[in-house]
N, C-alpha and C positions, 0 to 999 in steps of 0.2 A: 529342158535338161538334153533331152536328144538332138534337138536342133543345134545346141552349142556345140554337143559332141562331134556331129557332120560338119559342122562349120569349121571347126577345129581341123579335121581331118581334109578338108578342101582346101586349107589356108596355102598357099604355095610356101616352100622351104626357103624362097628369096625374102618372102615378106615377114620372117621372123626377126624380131628384133633383139640385138645383142646389147651387152652393157656398153660395149665399145667396139667401134668399126676402124680400121687402118685401111684406108682408100688409096689405090692407085700407087701403089710401091711396087718397086722392084723385088720381089720376093726372092731371095737365094736361100736355098735348101740344099745343102752337101750331102744329107742322107740321099735324096731321090735324084739330085742332079737339077731339080728346078731352078730355072734362071728366068722369070716373065713378071709381067705386070699381074698383079692379083690381088684382090681385097680380102682382109681378115676379120672375120666376126668373133669376137672373145668373150666369154661369159664364165663367170665362176672360177676366173683365174686360169681358164683353160683355152687353147685355140679350138673353136666350135666349127668354123667353117673356112674355107679356103675356096674362094671363087673368081671366075674369071669375070664374072657380072657384080655390080654395085650391091652391096649388102646394106641392111638398116641398122643402126644404132643409135642408142641413147647418147651416145658422144662419139666423136669423130675425130682421126688424125687424119689429115689431108699429107699424103708421102709422097707426093708428085716430086718426082727427081731425086728421091732417096732411096737407099738400099735397106730393105727390110732383112736383118739378118737373124739367126738365133744367138741369144744372149751369151756372151763371150763367159767362159769357163776359165778362172785361173788356179790351177793346181798348187801354186807355189806362191802363196801371201802371207807373209807373216804378221804384217800390220793388222790387227782384228779389231779394230775399235771404229768409232764413228767419223773420227778424220780420215782415216783409210778405206772405210767404206764410201766416202764421199766421192774421194779419189777414183777408187774403182768405178764406180756407178757414171763418173764424168769420162772415162776410159771405155766404157761400153761393157763393162763388166757386170754380169747379174750375179754370179755366184763365185765366191773367193775363199779356199781353202788351204787352210795350213798343214801342208802335208809332209814336209821333208823334215823340219825339226818335231812339228806335232807339240803335243800337250802329254803331262802325266797323269792328269785326273779329269776324266773325260765328263762325267754327269755336271761336274760344277762349271767346266767350260762351257757346256751348251747351257746350262741353268741360266748362265748371266745375261746370255744374248737371247734369251727367248722373248719374242715379240718386241724386240728393241732394235732392229738393225734393217737399214736401208736395203741391204740386198741378202741374198743367200749365202750361209757360212756353214763350216763344217772343218774336222782336224782329224788327222792321224793320232794313233797312240805312240809317243816317239822314245825311240831308244835313250837318245840325247837326255830328256829331261828326266827319265827314269832312274838311268844311270845316275845322274846327279844327285837324285834323292836317295838312292840306295847307298850312293858312297858318300853322301853328306858334303856335297861339294859345292864351294861358297860361291861360285859364278852368277850372275843372274840371268840372262837368256842362254848364254852357252857357257860350258864348265871352264874353269880355271885352276882347277885344284885336282883332286885325287881322280875325279871323273875323266878327265883329259889325260892323266900322266901316271896312273897307276893300274897294273892289271887286277883284273877282277879276280877274286876267288872262286873256286868251283860253287859255293855257297852263294855269293852274289850274282853270280851268273843266271843261277837256278832262281832266286828273288827278282832278278830283271826279267826275265822270262815269263815268270809267274804273273808280274804287273802287266805285260805286253798282253797276255792272254785275257788277263781282266779287263784291260782296256778294249780290248777286240770284242767282248762278250757285251760291252756296254755301248757298243755301236761305233767305236771309232772307225772310220773309213777304210785305214789300210795301218801300215807300220811304217815310221819315219826313223830315218836312220842318217847318221854322219860319222864315219870313221876318221875323216880329215880332222874333226873336231875331237873325236874320242880316240886318239892313235893309239894309246894302252890297251884297247880294248883288241883282244886277240881275234885272229880268223875263226877260231871255234864259238868264240862268244857271239859273234854276227851270224855264223851259220846256226846257233840256237834261235837267235830273234826270227831268221827265214824260216824256220820250222815251225816257231809260234805263227807266224802270218800263213804259211802254207794250210797248217790245221783248221785255221778259220776262213781259207777260203780268200785271204786279204793280199794285195799286192804291197812290196817293199818300195818306197820311194827313197833313194839314196843318193847323198852327195858323197862322192866316191872318196876313198883313202888317200889318194894322192892327185897331184896335178902335172901338168907338163909332160916330161918324158916318162914320169912314173906312172902316169895315168893310166897306161895300158894294163900295166901288173895289177892297178887297182880296178880296171872293170874286168879282167879275168877273175878277182875275185867274186864278184856280184854275179858275173856269168856262171860260174861255178856253183854258187850259192842256190842259184836259181835251177840250175841243171838238177842238183843233188835233192832239192827239196820239193821242186814244182810250185814253188811261189813266184809269181810274175815278179818282174822287176822295172822300175822306172828310174831313169838316171837323171837326177836333177841337172840344170845348166851344164850341158854336156860341153859348150865351148869354154867356159872358165875352169872347167877341170881341166878338158883336153889341151889348150891353147892351141900350140901348132902341131900338135899329135892328135888333134880333131879328127881328121879325115881317116886317120887309123883306127879311130873308137869308132866312127860310123861304118868302117868296114866290118868291124868285130861284131857289132850289133847286127849288121847285115847278114852275116854270115851265121849268127846263133839263130836269128828269126827263119834263117832258110830250113834249119834244122829242126823247127817246130818250139822253140823257146819264145815264151810272150815277154819280149823286152821292147821297151818305148823310152823315148827321152823328150826332153824339151831344150829351150832357150830362151834368153831374153835378147831383144836385138840391139844392143850395145856392146862397144869393145871394152866397157869398164866394168869391173865386179864391185861388189862391198860386202865388208863382214866387220866384226868386231874385233879391233886391235889388240884386246887383251886375250883373245882364244890362241888356242893351238895351231892355228894357221900359220902364227907369226914366230912360234919356235925357232930358235936358231936354225938357221939352212934355210929360211923362206925365200930368200934371194936366189939361190941357186936353184932351187925346185921350180918359183914363180918365174925365174929369168926376168926380174925387174930389180929396181933399186930403191931408194927413199925417194927419190924425185917423182917416181913414178905413184906415189902414194897422196892423195888428198885427204884432208881432215874435214869431214862431213858438216861439222858443226860452222867452220871459218872458211872453208874453200882455200885454205893454204895449201901449199905443197911441203911436204915433209922434209925434214933434215935428220940425220942421226941422233943429234940432241933432242928435236922435237918428238920423234919416234919413241925414243925412251920415256920421254915425260908423260906422253899419251898412253904408252902401253902400262905403265902404272894407274892410271886414273881410269882407263878404259873408255870406249865409244867406238863409233862408226867411221869406216876408213875406206876410201874409195880406190880400187886397184885400177890404175891403166894398164892392163896386161893381154888383153884378147887381141889375137892377131885379126883384122879385117878379113883374111881369106878364112878363117876358121868358120866365123860368121857366114860368111857366104855360103861354104860348102854344107853348113848344119840346116840352114834355113828352108832348103830345098830339098832335104830329105823326107823322103815319104812317112817315116816313124816317128820324126821330131816335130813336137808341138810347141805352141807357144805358151809361156808361163814368165810372170814378172820378177819372182823372188822379192818383190816389192814388201816396204816397210817404212813409215813416215813416221816421225817424233816432232811435235810441235813444228811443221814446215822442213824440217831437215831429213837429209836422205839421199836417196838415189834417183834420179829422172824416172827409172824403170817402174818407179811406185806408182806414176801417174800418168807416164805416155807409152807403155810398151804397147798396147793394143792398137792404139791410134798411129804408132809409128810405124808398125808392120803395115797397115791400110795407105798409110799417106807415102813412106819411104820405099817399102820394098814391093807395093802393088803399083801404085799409081807412078812414082818418079822413075825406079829403076827397072821395073817390070819382072823381077827375079821371080817374083810368085802371081800366078793369076788370081783374080779375086775370088773363085771359087776355092781355090786351094787354100788361102790366107784363111778364110771363113772356116773352112774344115778345120785347121790347125787350131783355132781358138774357140771353138764350140762343139762339134761333132766328136773329133779324138778325144779330147778331155773326157766327156762322157761317155764314151767308149771304154775308155782306161777304168773307170770306175762302176760301170752297169753290172758286173757280175755279183762285186759284192754289195753295189747299192742299188737294187733294181729300180728306184724311183729315177734314175741317173737316165732311164730308157726313154724317159719323158722330157729329157732337156737336149739341148745341143741340134734340136731338130725343128722345122717347121711342118707340122703335120696337125690334122685334126685330132684332139684327144691331147696333143702335147702341152706341157705346162705354156703359159703366155710370157715366158722370158724371151724378150725380143730386143735388139738394138737397130736403130735407124739412124743412119751415118748419110752423110752427103758425100759420095765419091770424090767429087771435085775438091773437095776443101778440108777433108779429114786429116789432122795431122797432129802429132806430139806436140807439146808448148814448152814442157819441162827442160830444163837443162840441170848440170851439174851445180851452178851456182844457185839455181832457183827451181828445186826439183818438184816442188808442191803445185806448180802450174797446170790448171786443168787442161786437158786434151780440147781442140776445137773438132768442130765439125759433126759432133755426136749430138744428134739434134733431141732423139727421144730414146729413152731406156724404160722399157717394161719389166718389172719382177712380180711374177704370178699375175699378171694382169692390170697391175698398177701401176701409173707413170711414176717414176722417180725421177726422171729428168724429163722435163717437158720444155720443148721450144728453147732447149740448150741450156735449161736453168734446173739446179736441184730443188726438188719437192720436199716437203717437209712431212713423211711418212714413214711407214717401219712395215712392209711388207714382205720383208726377208724371212726365210725359213729355214730349220735346220736341214743339212744335208747328212744323212746318219744312215749307217747300216741297219738293217732288223736286229733286233734283240730276244 
């Protein structure tokens, strides 16, 4: 027995056998600035070793010629089912979170996905669905009745706040809000939801109240709410709210951050948005606010461009519509901003939707890193992994082990070919998988292997402590 113990002590660390070894990959870690050829040893779902010399494992991946990056974290993913998780994995995403709209019932939402998912999942407690329930709105995903168009009573505001607080107590990651979809919600009501978030140490993930020229006042609202309550704020898809005013919004956020306010933002790398045609976004006056007309709307189900007649018809039936409205200059300005991260705002239904649902992260790597050179590779990876993890880690300490490649971190990893990675999805065929994503590991388990999806369910809940 004593001899076996001495042998163990004398065994070199390099001789340890890991569950899986990733060999010869170009490891890029935005937290430390590492960009070097390294070997990773993975066991029990964690990165156990990072070595300049070879490691031994029961299984191995030869990553020669591939970048090994922290798994991408999508803070804004509405589609939370098997179809969407497959598209996310093939785009290099290891964690997809529903943070903007959120959910009304936290426990059942998490319970439904337990041990059933390809990738990691999580959600905020959402002011939109809570308001819909409190006001008995007939809408499905977004409100179409009182929750959109009627001011809440003091009692209803109090009940919304109570349910938000209850959701936070049950481990919701943050508070989701979208005053653009609940325009009748008063500024006081929104401030009350910020107060609930601040009390729980949670951030607010907000779709601003208005767009275009009106987005400046909309951003002022959430900056003021953050300053008054202390709740951090994350601005959803800043380009599709800001439109031509995006540079102004970026300046405002930079000024607020310089005064120590905790404000971040996100974008998806496309010049078209998507929303529900039946929502308050398309209430009278939308053409003026958004600066577009019927011809700029594309019906997601068929790909057709709309007319006044078809708009009115689809508005009655409801469904997804693509809005071609984001100036390329807005995207160019925001994507290089140091506080703007990448998030898809994705959601497919039976293969229909917006190409951002399948191609956001590969598009950043292919177009904005390789083709235009707008982003250095390290910065792009930071915006897709470390920054989202940092946005969440104060509320969800487990996120300190994601978005990084270091010993002890979760083995959520994306391996891609920097010479070929690209989005393949289009507005006409939005469900096409990205190319060049060769391997994706979730908690140490390959969910994409040699470019092919695997039939596994290693995804785990991302949830705040209860």
